[in-house]
C-alpha positions in Angstrom: 11.8 -6.2 2.4 13.6 -2.9 1.9 11.8 0.3 0.9 13.5 0.2 -2.5 12.4 -3.3 -3.2 8.9 -2.5 -2.0 8.6 0.5 -4.2 10.0 -1.5 -7.2 7.4 -4.2 -6.6 4.6 -1.6 -6.3 6.0 0.2 -9.4 5.9 -3.0 -11.4 2.3 -3.6 -10.3 1.3 -0.1 -11.3 3.1 -0.3 -14.6 1.0 -3.3 -15.4 -2.1 -1.6 -14.3 -1.5 1.5 -16.4 -1.5 -0.6 -19.6 -4.5 -2.8 -18.6 -8.1 -1.9 -17.8 -9.0 -1.9 -14.1 -10.8 -5.2 -14.3 -7.8 -6.9 -15.9 -5.2 -5.5 -13.5 -3.9 -8.1 -11.0 -3.8 -7.3 -7.3 -0.4 -6.0 -6.0 2.1 -8.3 -4.4 0.8 -9.0 -0.8 4.2 -8.5 0.7 4.5 -5.1 -0.9 1.0 -4.1 0.3 1.8 -5.4 3.8 5.1 -3.4 3.9 3.3 -0.2 2.7 0.6 -0.6 5.4 3.4 -1.0 8.0 5.3 1.9 6.6 2.3 4.2 7.1 1.8 2.9 10.6 -1.5 1.1 10.1 -0.1 -2.4 10.5 2.5 -3.8 12.9 5.2 -5.5 10.9 4.6 -8.8 12.8 0.8 -8.7 12.7 -0.8 -11.9 11.6 -1.6 -12.2 7.9 -5.3 -12.2 8.7 -5.1 -8.6 9.8 -4.1 -7.3 6.4 -7.5 -7.3 4.6 -9.2 -5.5 7.5 -6.4 -3.0 7.7 -6.5 -2.5 3.9 -10.3 -1.8 4.2 -9.6 0.8 6.9 -7.0 2.5 4.7 -9.4 2.4 1.7 -12.1 4.0 3.9 -9.8 6.8 5.1 -8.5 7.4 1.6 -12.0 7.7 0.1 -11.6 4.6 -2.1 -13.9 1.7 -2.8 -13.8 -0.5 0.3 -13.2 -4.0 -1.0 -10.0 -5.1 0.7 -8.4 -5.6 -2.7 -5.1 -3.8 -3.5 -6.1 -2.7 -7.0 -4.3 0.1 -8.9 -6.0 3.0 -7.2 -5.4 1.5 -3.7 -1.8 0.8 -4.5 -1.3 4.3 -5.8 -2.8 5.8 -2.6 -0.8 3.5 -0.4 2.4 4.4 -2.2 1.7 8.1 -1.9 0.8 7.7 1.8 4.0 5.7 2.5 6.1 8.4 0.7 4.6 11.1 2.8 5.1 9.1 6.0 8.7 8.6 5.2 9.2 12.3 4.4 7.6 13.3 7.7 9.8 10.8 9.6 12.9 12.2 7.8 12.1 15.7 9.0 11.9 14.4 12.5 8.2 15.3 12.8 6.8 11.8 13.5 6.1 10.7 17.1 
């Protein structure tokens, strides 16, 4: 999945979440969440699917979010922001 398609999927998830209360918002597309976790360097792109929930919980803990392993609106927003920052750092040649 390309970065553009990932961001489109996340944007669509967020657009739905903005118009609905938190409880009614569906979780984000698992492929998009997986791509964002890989983009920020927390998940290897070929990691087993079973690694995603634990990795998502680790991200939520680091971001100060509710640790539930669910990619709700706040988690997706934080993931998107972290991925954007990681891409920017890489574009500047500052990433190891």
